[in-house]
C-alpha positions, 0 to 999 in steps of 0.5 A: 469430489472437492474439498468444500466445494471451493473450487468453483468460488474461488473467483469470487473470494478475489477482490473487486477491480474498485477494491484492488484500485482502492488497496494499490491507492491506498499503499501508493499514498502510505509510501509517499507519506513515508518518502515524505518523512524521509525527506523532511527528516533529511531536510531537518538535519542538514538544516541542522548541519549546515548552521 
């Protein structure tokens, strides 16, 4: 006897490949935006110091 009969439907709980790809793409985009922001701050700091 399974608890709630979830053993058969475990595969349907997983996201589709398209949803997974969208999630990974969003994560990569967020990481790239964060890197760009840090690079911008470092550039601004370097320009301020070099004056």
